[in-house]
C-alpha positions in Angstrom: -21.4 22.4 -21.2 -20.1 26.0 -21.2 -21.8 28.3 -18.8 -22.2 32.0 -19.3 -21.3 34.5 -16.6 -21.6 38.3 -16.6 -18.7 40.6 -15.9 -20.5 41.7 -12.7 -20.8 38.1 -11.5 -17.2 37.5 -12.5 -16.0 40.3 -10.3 -18.2 39.2 -7.4 -17.5 35.5 -7.6 -14.0 35.2 -9.2 -12.6 32.8 -6.5 -15.5 30.4 -6.8 -15.5 30.5 -10.6 -11.8 29.8 -10.7 -12.2 26.9 -8.3 -15.0 25.5 -10.5 -12.7 25.7 -13.5 -9.7 24.1 -11.7 -11.6 21.5 -9.7 -14.4 20.6 -12.1 -13.0 21.4 -15.5 -15.8 23.8 -16.3 -15.5 26.6 -18.9 -17.2 29.9 -18.7 -18.0 32.5 -21.4 -17.7 36.0 -19.9 -20.3 38.4 -21.2 -20.9 42.1 -20.9 -24.4 43.2 -21.6 -25.1 39.8 -23.2 -22.2 40.0 -25.6 -19.4 37.4 -25.2 -16.0 39.0 -24.4 -13.7 36.2 -23.3 -13.5 32.7 -21.8 -12.4 31.4 -18.5 -10.8 28.0 -19.0 -8.2 25.8 -17.3 -4.5 26.0 -18.3 -4.8 22.5 -19.7 -7.7 23.5 -22.0 -5.8 26.6 -23.1 -2.7 24.4 -24.0 -5.0 22.1 -26.1 -6.4 25.1 -27.9 -3.0 26.5 -28.6 -1.4 23.3 -29.9 -0.3 23.5 -33.6 -2.9 22.1 -35.9 -5.9 22.9 -33.7 -6.7 26.3 -35.1 -9.4 27.0 -37.7 -6.5 27.9 -40.1 -5.6 24.2 -40.2 -8.9 22.2 -39.9 -8.8 18.5 -39.3 -11.1 15.6 -40.3 -14.6 16.6 -41.4 -13.9 20.3 -41.0 -11.1 19.9 -43.6 -13.6 18.3 -45.9 -16.2 21.0 -45.4 -13.6 23.7 -46.1 -12.5 21.9 -49.2 -16.0 21.9 -50.6 -16.3 25.7 -50.0 -13.3 26.3 -52.4 -15.0 24.6 -55.4 -16.8 26.8 -57.9 -20.3 26.0 -59.0 -19.1 24.6 -62.4 -16.4 22.5 -60.7 -19.0 21.1 -58.3 -21.5 20.4 -61.1 -18.7 18.5 -63.0 -17.7 16.6 -59.9 -21.3 15.6 -59.2 -21.9 14.7 -62.8 -18.9 12.3 -62.6 -20.3 10.7 -59.4 -23.7 10.4 -61.1 -22.2 8.7 -64.1 -20.3 6.2 -62.0 -23.4 5.4 -60.0 -25.4 4.8 -63.1 -27.7 7.9 -62.9 -28.4 8.4 -59.2 -30.1 11.7 -58.4 -27.5 14.5 -58.1 -27.4 18.2 -58.2 -27.9 19.5 -61.8 -28.2 22.9 -63.3 -31.3 24.7 -62.0 -31.9 22.1 -59.2 -30.8 22.2 -55.6 
């Protein structure tokens, strides 16, 4: 679980927070006035984040599927679902005017 820490607490307890990151693998969201500014993570976690193929520009798995659905226009989605409905023998699907 990611913990939140204020910039004031970060300045006061930096050594202890760094030890928690290194020794326990914890992550911290650094906030100023309740707004997230940055994250304090281990070098290993940062390397995982920066690996090619792990950015939102190149989603993997279910995220890729969700992104692909977003690119379809309503008519394309209706046609796709009508084809699925026809193959299933009339199962309930999205149709014009229904959600």
